[in-house]
N, C-alpha and C positions, 0 to 999 in steps of 0.2 A: 492700473492709470492712479498718479496721487492725486488728489486735490488740492488745489495752491488757491492764495489768494494772498497782493499783496496789498503790502496797508504802511502809509505815507501818515510820521510824525509833522505836523505843519505848526503845530503848538500841545509843548509836553507843560507849559509852566499852569501853578498855580494861579488866583486870583491878583495876585499880589506880589505876583513871585518877579527875582532876579532870573533864574535860572533857565528864563520860556515864553516864548508868547504863550498866549491865553488859548482854553484848546480844541482841539482842531485835527482829524486827525480825516486822509483820504482811503478807501478801498478802490486798490483798479482803474483809480482812477475818476471814477461816474460816483462816487457813496458816500458821502461826506458827516463825519460824526460831527457835530457839533461847529459851532463858527462862531468864536471866540478873537482868533489870530485875524491879519490884516489877508484872509485866505484869496484877492483875486492876484494881490502882486507875491504872493509868496509859490501857488499853484507852479509860473513859468521853472520857478528855479527847478524843478521839481520835473519837469516835462511832464504839463497838464495842461488843463486850462478850465476858467469859467466857465466855456462853451459846451464842453463835455459833459460834466454834471445832470446825472441823470436824477437822481433824488436828498436828499438831506434830514437826517434825524436826528431834532434836537430835541437832549438832555430835560434842561430845566431853561427858566426864565431869567437863572442870571447873568450877567450884563456879560462875565467873561464864560461865558460857553452860548452868543448869541449876540454881541453887540455887532458884530460884522455883518451880518444876512442882511440889510438894509442897501448898502451897497454891494456886495454882492449879487444882489436882484438885481437894480441899478443899472449894475453894471455887462452884466447879463446882459439884461434888456434892450437895452443901447447899441453895445460892443457885437454878441452877437442874438442881430434879432431875429436870425432861420432856424437858433437851437430850440426845441421840444418844449413841453411846458416843464419845468423842477413840479415835479411830488417834492411837497417840504412835509413831513411828516414830525406830531411833538405832540406835549400834554394837552390837555382842553387848559383853552383859556390862549394858543396857540396863536386865532387869527391877531386876536384886540393885542392881546403883546406887541403880533410883529404890526401892523398900526399906528399904535402911539410908539412905536419905539423908529415907524418910515418915518411920517411925520416929525418927528424932533429930528432926523438926522437931516430930514434933508422937505421940508416945510411943505405942507396940506396940499400946496398947489400940484410942484411935483409931482407927489406920492400921487395925489387924487388922479393927477393926470395920468398918470400913464396906468391908475386901472381902470378908468376911465377908460383911457383908449383898449386894452385889452385885456378887463375884466378875469373870472378865469383862467381866457390863455395860459399868463405868462409865469403864471405861477398855483399852482396844488393845492390849500391848505386841509391838511388831515388831520385830523386831534383826537391823540389815543386814545386807552385806557389798558392798565392788565387787562393779559393774556389773549389782546388781539394782535391777528396775524394773519401777515398776508408778502402775496408776490412785489417785493416792489427793486426796480435795476436790476435785475434778475438773479434776485438772495432770497431766499427766505426769510422772515422781520413779523420779527415777535417784543410783541414790551410786556418786559415786568416793572411793576412796581416801588421805589426803591425808596429811606427815608432821607429823608437830608436835611434842606429848612422844613419846620412844619406852616411857615403859609404857602406854600408849591405846594403844586402833584411834583415830581420827579419820575423819571423814567430810568431805565433801564432797556438796553437789549441786545439779543440771543440772532445775530447774522447767515445766513445758512444755505451755505451746497450743498450737496451730495457731497459725501465724506468730511467734509472740514465741516465747522462749529466754533465765528468767534464770539467774544459776549464783552461788551462795554460797559463800564457802571454808571458814567455819568458819573456826579457826584454823592456819594452813599455813605453812610455808614455803617455798621456790621449787624444785618438786621435780614430777616427772613427773605425780601426778594433778589438784596446779595445773591443768598448762598442759592437761592431757585436759578438763576441765572448762573452762577457760576457751576452747580453739580451738571447743565448739563449745558457746557462749550467742551470744544477740545484748550484754545488756548481765554485767557481773560484779557481787555486789556483793560484795568485795573487806579480805579486814583487812590494818590500815599499821601493825601495831600502834607505829613509828619513822617520821621521816622524819630525824632527826640520825644516828644510826648502827645500824650493822646489828645483826642481834637471831639470838641463835644460835636461835629454834622459833617467829617470827617472820615475815612478812612486814616491806620498812622501804623510805621511800622511792623505794630508787634504785630497787627490782625490779621494784614497780609500775611505776617509770618502762619500766623494761627488758620487764615487759610490753605496754607500751601500743606501745612499737615496734615490737615481735613482729604485734601482732595490733591494728594502726591502726583498722581498725571497729572493736571491742571496744570496751563502753561503760565504767566503773569507778564504781561508787560505793563510794566512803573510807566506812568505819568499824571498830568494836574500837580510839579514838583517843585515845593520852594528850596529845596533844597536834593542837590545827589548825594545816595550813600548809596555799595556795595550790599543788594539783599539777596544774599544766597538765595540759586535757584530762578531767582526772576532778571526779566532785564530791565533794566532805567532807557523812557523811552527819549531821545535829546531832539529839537529839531530841526529836521532832514532828512532824521534818519527815516530807509524804505526797509523793511524786509519781511520775506516769505514766508508765510505759516502754510502750512502739508498737513495734513493729513491721507487718510487711506481709502481711495474711494468703494463708498457698501461696508465701509468698517464703524 
C-alpha cells in the first residue's frame, strides 16, 4: 500500500516577497508548518478549517513565520469553541514570544482573558530542541537544529508516517542540521530565498542545486521565494498549490 500525504501551500513567499504570502504550509488539513500567512482566511479556499487543525510547528520567531498565530488562536477559540486543544511546538522561548505577540495584537485584556478562561486547555505550548521526537497529529515528528539567525534558535522538522517522510527546513543556511534533515527524508520542503546571489542567512539556488546533486533521490519543493525561476529537479511552491506526496509503506 502506498503511503501518502497531502501538502497544501498557503504561503510560499519570503519575508519581503511580492510573489506569495509569508510562510505557511498545511499537511493533510491538520498539521500546520509555520503561520506567517493569513491562515484563517486562506484555509477555506482549500477546503480546510481552523477548527480541524490538530498541531502547529513553528520553525523560528521571525514575523514572516509566526505573525498570524495569535489571530489563528483567537479565531479558533471564538469560532470553534468545542475544538480540542492545539499542540503548539516551537523552539525554546516559544511561550514568551507568543505572549508578546498576543498582547501586542489584541491587548493584554483580551489575551489575558482568554488565557484566564481556558488556561492550558485552549492550546498546549511545547518548547523543543534538537533531537526531540514525538507523535504529533498522527505523525512522528523530530526536531533538527538549523542555523539561520544568530540571535534565534531555529528548527527544521522531519514529519513521517510509515513509508513516507517530509522534511521542512524553515529558514536555514547550508549547515550540518540541514544536511542531517535532508538525508533522513523522502521529500524536502526547502527554503530558497534567492536564485541570483548568495544570502548570508538563507539558502540560494546554487546551494539547493548542490544539495540535489549530493542527494539525487531527494524530492524538493522550494518555498520562501523572492522570485520564481525554474530549478531542474525541484518543484516551485506557489500559493494555493496542493501536491500529493507518495512513498512506499515499509520502504
